[in-house]
N, C-alpha and C positions, 0 to 999 in steps of 0.2 A: 163238458164244456172245455175243459184243459186239455183233455186227451185226443179230442177231435176237431172241435170248431177252431181253437187258437191254431194249431198245427196246419190245418186246412188253410186259413188265412195266411199266414206266415209262409206257407209253401207257395201259395198262389202268387203272393208278392215277390218272392224269390224268382219264381218262374217267369214273371212278367218282367222282371229285371234282367232276366237271361242267365240266372244261376241255377241251371237244372240240377246239378250235383247238390247244392243247397236244399233244394226243394225236395229232393228224393230224402235227404238226411232229415229234414224237419217233419216229414210224413212219418217216420218211424214210430213215434209214440202213439199214432192212430191205428197202427197194423193190427192191434188187438180187436179193432171193430170193422176190419174188413169184410168180414160175412154180412154185416147189415148196414154198410155205408158205400154205395157205389160212388159216391163223390171222392173218396179217398183213393180207390182203385183207378178212377178215371184220371184224377188229377197226378197220381203217381206214373199212369200211363203217358200222359202227357209230357211229364218231366224226363221219363225215359226216352221218348221219341227225341226230344230237344237235346238230350246228351247222346243221341246217335246209337242207343242201344236198342235195336230193333226186337231181338228176342225177348227182352225183359218187358218192353212195352207192349207186345203181342201177349204175353202172359197176363198182363194186367187188365188189358181190354177183353180177353177171353173171360177172366174172372168176372167183370161188369156183366157179360153177357150171360154168364151162368147165374146171376141173381134175378134173371127174368120172371121167375117164378114167385119171388120175394117182393119184388117192385115192379110189377107188370107195366105200370103206367110211366115209369121214370124216363124222362127225355134222354138221359145218359145212354140208355140202352141202344137208341138209334144211333147216337154219335159214337157209340163205341165201335160200331161196324166201321165208321169212317177212320177211327184210330188203328183199328186192325188192318185196314186195308193199307195205311201209311206205314205201320210196322212192318208188314209184309213187304212192301215196296223197299223199305230200309235194308231188309233182310237179303233182297235180291231175289225174291219169289215171285214174279209177275203173276202167276196163275191164281195164287192165294190171294194176292192183291186185288186181282180183277174181280174175283168172287166176293170179297168184302165189301169192294165198292158197288159191285151189283146188288148186294143185300141192302146196303144203306140206300141206294137209289130206289129200290122196291118199296122201302118202308116210307119213302118221300115222295112216291109217284103223284099222289095228289096234292102236294104242296104248292103254294105260291112260287113260280120260277124265279122270282126276283128276291128271294131270301139270301142274304149274303151268304151264308155257309154252303148253301147250295150251288150258287155261282162259283164259290171258291172251290168246291169240290169238283165240279164238273171241269173247271179249268184244269185242276190238277190231274184228273183222270186223262185227259187230253195229253198233258205233258208226259203222264206216266207211259201212255201208249206209244208215243214217240220214242221215249227213252228204252222202251223194251223191245 
């Protein structure tokens, strides 16, 4: 509880307040549990994205995806593709970004098109295509 849940809640609050660096720091105690907790990796990836650290964000989202055999039904797996696409875009790699977005859309192909995350992602892809 003290090593994972408390740091997760505090880091999420820091990230919500716009303090990505603090969120990254608050997640350090949970690092020992990275191999069994995709939420720690995912939140750290989001914090790195918000901090403008695309390489680090991509590494965290790839680590989430590497847990697919451990937690195959975790919804964070599909969202990690979205995070990875955003991280690659931040790195300036349009091809990898586009591929990650396509992977995300493939997983969500049968979803209700009015889901907010899907709408936001589709909007982001169109903006990304214009920028590239």
